[in-house]
N, C-alpha and C positions, 0 to 999 in steps of 0.2 A: 417732425416727430416730437411728441411730448417727452419731456425729461422725466426720468424715474429717480426718485430720491433713494439714496443708498448710503449707508455709513461707510466710513473709510475701511473698517474691518470687513464689511460685507463685500466691498469692491475687491479687496485683496483676496478673499475666498473665491470670488468668481474668476479672478486672474489665475489663481492656482489651479482651479478646475480646468480652465481653458488650456493652460500649459500642459497639464496631465493628458487631456484629450488629444492634443496635438503631438506630444512627444512620446506617450506611452500607448494609449488606446488605439490611435490611428495606425501607427506602425504594426502593432500586434494584429489588428484585423486585416491589414494588407497582407501580412505574412500568412495568416490563416486562409485567406482567399487563394493565394498562390499555391499553398500546400493542397488545398481541396481541388484546385484545377489540375494539379499533377496526378491526381487519382484517376483521371480519365473522364468518362461520360458525365457531363454536368446535368443532364436532364433527370437523373436519379440520384444525385449526390446531395444528401441531406446536410453534410458539413458545409458545402458550398452555399446552400440556401441560408443556413444559420449565419454564416460569416457575412454574407451580403446584407442580410437583415440588420446585423449588428453594425455594419459599416454605415448603413442608412441612418440608424439611430445616432451614431457618433457624429456623423457629418451634420445632422439636424441640430444636435445639441451644441456643436461648435458654432453654428450660425446663430442659434438662440442666445448663447452667452456673449458672442461678439456684438450682437444687436443690443443686448441689455447694457453692456459696457459702453457702447457708443452713445447710448441715450441716457446714461447715468449722470445724475447730479450728485457728486460725491460730497458728503457733508461730514466734517469731523466734529462730533459733539463737543469736544474740548474747546473748540474755537467759536462755539455758538454764544452769542450775547443776546439772550432772549428776555432780559430784564426780569427774571424770576418766573416767567411763564412756561407752561408745558408746550414744547415744540418738537418737531421731528428730531430724534436723537437723544431726547431727554430721558433720564432715568428717574422714575417717579415712584416714591414710596407711598403706598396707600393703606388705609385702615378701613375695613368694611364696618359700616356703622352698626349693623345688626349683630354681628358676631364678635367684632373687635379683632378679627384676624388681620394680620399684616401681610402685604404682598408688595413686591418690588418688580416693576416692569421697565424695560427700555423700549421706546417706540422706534421701530426700524422699518426697513423696506420689506416688500413682499417676499423676496428671495431669502431674507435673513431670518424671518420669523420662526421662532421655536419656543412654544409656551413652556416647555420643560426647563428651558434656560432663562425664562423670564423675558424673552424677546417677542414683542407683539407687533403685528402688522399695522402700519399707519392707517389702513382702511378698516380695521376691526372696530366693532361697536365701542369697546372700552377706550381705544385710542382716540376715536372721534369725539367721545365724551370728555376726554381729558385735555385735548388741544385747546390752548388759549387760557386755561385755568391757572390759578396761582396757589401757592401754599396756603392751606387753611380753607380753600374752597371745597365744595362738595360736588361730586360728579355722579349723575344718575345714569345707570346702564341697564338697558332692557336685555336681560339674560334669559336663556331657556327656562330657568327656574323662577322667573319673575323679575321685578324691578329690584336692582341692587344699588345701594348708595355707598359711595366711597369718599372718605375725607382725604385730601391730599396732605400728607404729613411732611413730605420733603421732595425737593426737585434738585437734581444735579445734572451736570453736563460733563460726562466722562466718556 
C-alpha cells in the first residue's frame, strides 16, 4: 500500500476522530439499535432502519480512518530540512504578480486541506506548481480564471 503524506497535526485530528467514533458514536448507535428492536416488529420500524444505516456509516468511517492512519507517513514540518525549497508541510508566502495580493498557504495532505484556513492539498495545481521552488522564484498556476503568476516571498517550516 502506498504511503499517504500527512502532517503531525493532521494525524492527530484523524486519531481524535477515530477515538470519538469508537467511544461515542459507536456505543450511541448500538444503543439506538437496541431501543428500536425493543419496539417490536422490525419490518416497519423506521428508527431501526435509520440506526442500522448510521451504524454502517460509522463502521465504514472507522475502517477508512484506520486505513489512512496505517498508510500515513507522518511529517512534522518543523523537523523538515529542505534547504529553503518548498516541500510537503512548507508554509509559503506568495504575492500575486498581477494584483500584488499576498496569500499564505501550507501544503498538507488531502484530509487536512481547508482553503479557508490556508491549508492546500499537495495534489492541488498551486501546490504542484510550488513544490521544489525557492524564495524569489515565480510559480505559474493554471486557474479557472486563467494563468496566474505568484512570486514566492517566504518559506517556513512550522
